[in-house]
N, C-alpha and C positions, 0 to 999 in steps of 0.2 A: 018437458022443460022444467016443471015444478020439481020433479025428482032431482033433476040436476042441480037446481038452486038450493035446495036444502041438503044437499049431500056435502058433508064436511069430513076432512081428514084430521083425525085426532092429533097426530104428531105436528101438523102444520100449525094448529091453534096454539099449541104449547110454545113453539118458537117465537110466534108473534108476541105473545104475552111477556116472555122473558126480555125481548128487545125493548119493549115499552117501559118496563120497570127500570132497565139500566139507564135509558135516556132521562127518565124522571129523576133518578138518583143523582146522575151527573149534573143536571141543572140545579138541583137543590144544593149540592156541594159547592158549586161555583158561586151561587148566590150567597151562601153562608160565608164563603171565603172573602167575597168582595165586601160584605158587611163588616166582617172582622177587621179587614185591612183599612177600610175607611175609618172605622172606630179608632184603631191604633194611630193612624196618621193625625187624626184630630187631637187625640191625647198628646202626641209628640209635639205638634205645632203649638198646642196650648202650653206645654212645658217649656218649649224653646223660646217663645216670644218674650217673656220677661228677662231671660238671660241676654238676648240680643239687645233689648232696650237698655239694659244696664251697661253693657259694654259700649254701646254707641254714646250713651249719656256721659260716661267717664271720659271717652276720647274727646268729645266736644268740649267738656269742661277743661280738660288739659290744654287743648288748643287755644281756647279763649283766655285761659290764665297766662299762657306764654305771650300772647299778643298784648295783654294788659301790662305785663311787666316790661315788655319792649318799649311801649309807648309811654310808660310812666317815668322813664329816665329823663335826664336833662334835655332841654330843647335841642342842644347841639347834636344829640344822638338820635332824636326821633326821626329826622329825615335820613340820616346815614343808615338807619336800619333798612331803609328801602332802596338805598343807592349803594354804589361802590364806596367802600370805606376809605377815608383818607387818614385813618389812624395807623401809626407805625411804632413799633418798638425799635430803639436804637441804643447801641453802646455809646456812651458819652465821650469816650476817649479811645485812642488806639492802644494796642497791647504793648507791653514792654518786651522787646526782643533782644537776643534770641530766647527761645523757650526750650527747656530741657525736660526730659521725663522726670517725674518725681519732685519737681519744684513748683512752687505756688505761682499760679497765673495771675498777674497784676497788670494794671494799666501803665502808661508811659511815665506816670508820676509815682509809681510804686504803690499805689492805693488799690483796694479791691475794685473789681469791675463794677461799673454802675450802668444800669439800664434805665432809659427814660422813655416816656410815651409822648409822641409828638403828633401834631395835626399838620399835614402837608397841604391842606386845602389852599391856604393863602401864602403870601410871601412877605416877610420871611417865615420859615417854619417856627411854630410856637409850641410850647409845652401844653399838653392836654391834661385834663383832670378826669377823674372817674367818680361815678356815683357810689360804686362799691369796690372793695378790694378784688384783685384778680391774682390767680396763681400763675407763675411763669416757670417754665421748665427749661433747663440748660442741657445742650447736647453738642456733639461734634458733627461737623458737616464736611463733605468733600470740598477741597480747596478750589476745584474747577466749577463749582456751582455758585451763582448762576452763570450760564454761558453768555459770552459777550457782555458781561456786566449789566445785564438787564435787571430791572427792578419790578417786573410785573409777574413774578412767579406766583403759582397757586400754592395753597396749603398742601395739596397732594404732591406737587413737585418737591416742595421743601422736605416733606417727610420721606420721599424716596431717596433723598441724598444724605440722609443721616448715616454716619459711619459707625458700625458696631465693632466690637473687639474681635481680634483674630481667634480662630478656634483654639480652645484650650488656654486662652489668656484671661487675665483679670479684666473687669470692665474698663473700657478705654478711658473714660472720664471718671475720676473719683472726687469725692468731696460733697459740697452742698449743691445738689443738682436741681434744686427748686428754690424759689423765693416768692414772697408775697409783695405785690405792688399795691400800695394804698392809694387813697384819693388824690394825692399830690402828683401822681404820675412819675415817681422816682423810686428806685429801689437799688440796693447794693447786693452783689453776689458774694456769698461766703467763700471759704477756701475751695479752690479748684486745682486739680493737677492731672496731667495726662500720664498714663502708665505705659504707653508704647510710642515709639517714634513714628514718623509719617512716611518712611521710605517704602513701605509695602503697598501703598495704594498708587494708582496710575499717576495721579497728579503730584504725588509726593508732598502734598500740602494739606493742612487742615484749616477749618474755620471753627470758631465757637459760635453756636447759634442759640437763639432764645425764642420761644413761642409761648403763646397763651395756652394754658392747660385746657384740654377738652372739657366742655361744660362750664368753663369759667369766663367765656368771652361775652356773656350776657346778650347774645344775639347779634353782636356786631363783629365784623371781620376786622381783626387787628393784624396788620402785616408783621411777619417775623423779623427779628434782628439778626445780624451776623457781623462778625469782625472781618478785618482784612485777612487774606490767606497768609499762612505762615508755615514754616518748616519746624518740625519738632526733632531735636537731636537727643541721643541717649545721654543720660546723666553724666557718664564718664567724660563726655566732652567738656562739661562745665569745670571739671577738675583742672583744665588747662586754660581756662578763659582769662583774658586780660581784663583788668578793672579800669573803667573810665568814669571818674578819675580814680587813681589809686589812693589808698590811705597810707599813712605813715607806717602802720603796723603790718601792711601787706607783705607777703614774702616777695623777695626781689624779682623772682621770675614772673610776677604779674606785670612787669614792665615790658613794653614792646621790644622785640629783638632779643629778649633773654628767655630762652625756652626752659621749661621745667626739666631739671636733670640733664640739661644740655651742657655744652662745653663752658659757656660763659657762667652759667649757674654754678657749676662745680668750682670754677676758679674763684668766684666771689665767695662761695661758702668756705673755701680753704683760707681765704683772707679775713674771714669773720664778717663779711658783708652779707647779712641774711635778710634784712628788711629794706623796704623802700627808704625809710628814714636813714638807715646806715649808708645806703647808696648816696643819698643827697648830702649827708654830712661830709662824707669823704670828697664828694664833688666840689664842695665849698672850701674845705680845708686844704685838700691836696688833689686837685683834678689830675695832675700828671701821674701820680701814683695809681689812681683809679684806672686810667687808661692803660698803664703798664700791666695792671692785674688782668684786665680784659684781654690784652694781647693784640697782635696785629690782625687777628681774625675779625675784629670789629672795625669795619671801615668807617670813614668819616660820616657818610650818610647814615649808617646804622647808629652811630653815636648820637648824631643830631636828633634822630627819631626817639631814641631811648631817653636822652636828657630832657627833651621837650615834653615827653609823656610824664616823666618823673616830676617835672615842675608844675604839672596840673594837680599835684597832690593837695588834699585838704589839710590845712595846717593845724587846725584845732586852736585852742586858746591857752597854750602853755608856753612859758618862758623859763629859762634856767639861769641860775646865778652861780658864777664861779668866783670864789674869794681867794685872794693871795695875801695872807696876813690880815691885819686890821686896817690897812691904809688903802687897799685897792680891791676892786672887783669889777667884773664885766657881766652884763646881762645879754644872753644870746637866745635866739629863737630855736624851734625844734630842729633846724638843720644847721645850727652853729653859725648863723649870721649874727654879727654884733649889733645890738640895739642901743646899749648904753655902756658907758665906762666911768668908773669912779677911781680917780688917780690923785694921790696927794691931797685928799680932802676936797677935790673938785669933781663935780658931776658933768660929764660930757655927753651930749646927744650925738646921734650918728652924723649930724652935720659938722660937729666940732671935733670928732675923733681924728680926722686927718692932721689936726694940729698937735696931737699928743705924740709922745715918743713912740715911733713906729715899732722898733724892735721889741719894746716892752709890751705893747698891746698884742703883737703877733705871738709873743711867747705865752701870754695869757690865753689866747685863743687855742694854741696848740695844747696847753695843759688842760683847758676845759674839754677839748675833744678826747684827750687821753684819759681823763677822769670823769667821763660822762655819767657814769653810774652813781657818783657821789655828789653831783650838783644839786643845789637847792632848787626846788620846783615852785614856780609861781604861775599865776594865770593872767592872761591878757586876751584881748579879742583881735583875731587876725581876719583878713579877707577869707572867703570860702576857698579860694585856691591861689596858688602862687601865680604871678604873671607869666603868661606863656611866651616862649621865645620865638619870635618870627625868624625866618630863614637867615636874614642878615645879622640878627642879634645873636643867633647861635654861633655864627662865625666869630663875633667879637668875644663871646663867652669862652670860646675854645681857642682863642688866639695864643694862649700861653704855651700849649703843647703842639700847636701846628706850625709855629714860627720859632723854632729853637735856635738859640745862638750857640756859639762854640762851647761855652761853659756849661750848657745844659739848662740855663735859665731862660725864661720866656722873654722874647723880644716883643714888646707890646706895640704892634703896628696900629691897632685900632683902639687906642686909649686916649683919654682926655685928662689933662692935668687938673688936679683939685688940691689946692694948698701945697703944691710941691710933690704931691703923691700922684702916681700913675694909676688911674681908676678906670676900669672898663665900663663903658656905658652899655650895660647888658639889656636894659629895658627902656622903652620910650617913656618920656615924661608924661605924667598924667595931668589932665587939666585941673584936677582937684589938688589942693595944697597937700604936699606929701612930706614925709620924713624919709631919711635914707637909712639903708641897712648895708653895712659893708662886710663882705665875706673875704677872708684872707686865704689865699692859696699858698701854702708853705711847702716849698719843694724839698725833696729828700736831701739836697746838698746844703740846706740851710743849717745854721747853728744859732745858738742863743745870741751871739754877738752880731752876726751878719745873716739876716734872713732875706730870702728873695721872694717877696709876695707878688702875686698877681691878683689884685683886689677887684671886686665888681660891686656895683651899686644896684640894689633893687629897691623899688619904691612901693610903699604901702600907705593907705590913708592914715592921717594923723589920728591917734586915739584921743 
């Protein structure tokens, strides 16, 4: 047994020794690796810790600063910062319509658009003030927004309905696209114009919108403003637009029922009637001739619409003097209605003119009309517009050529006698003390010795 116990195989001993060395080496490598890893992680965390502390500190300071600013504002805003805001932007007035591409967008009074800040918490709505100025941006909105005319939209909904220009086109809205609202809560928008019509979007209408610029709301939700929806037409449409009211210098086709380059326009141009003033002067001096120039194509209703529109014309403050030698002259207004007459050393007001020699005055009126370019010009103050003709009054005004006698002269069925003269009462009497202006309608069959007038009286406040 002893022999067996001490008997060893040399090859077997070598294998056991090799395996033991490998196990020891593996353990040592693992221990060293773990030590190195722990050492590196400790260094990493040591380096990362101050960086994290600094970032957290900066974010906390920024948050505290924002809260401090929010609650440092006026008392009216401190609670609103925590509640739903009752502050809104609003356009103070409606837009002037219609709107054409390339033309300035203004309000109904012709002034630049004005935006105000209001507080809707109480009743009535009141203007709100700001502790600091805010920047307001102007943009175009879809005319169908908001649906059902609701007023509880969100900022995200508002932004989604901003309309951009069509591909390859200029920016849809041009001009001053931002403005600064100061503490008083009121600001005006500069020049604005649209560069494209509204026919290409589904609603075919735009709105002008205004919102507080991002970062300028000072932590308070201020609801956006928007105008009423409107259609934008191409600028070429404005070239044919009628003016309400027209001016004396407007081309005659600006009057209703007279189309630009249409039949009536061409007939008037051939006769030398180019402006609204030309039209009105001839309607006063010789309405029958004017109707003959227009021809049978202008019906009675069309004529009434045209003459009524023409008489809303702004008169200005000019009068004209026609002198006949040294002894006589008449003063007429811009449409040839007589205001004063000086005859044989006597000055006659419009009330007294019917007592003067009728053929003589009518001859002066006709000569004043024929020599309009050489009349002396003076200035007086007139009402902003001529009295408008009601339906019945237009019939009176037009009686001369709608009730023709056999001789071609007017048979005045709707006239009132004034001092032996037949004078059409074209305008209703004003409750204010007034003076009279008499216009003479001289027919083509008249002569210097025998004229056939159809006069009418218009009233204007005494100067």
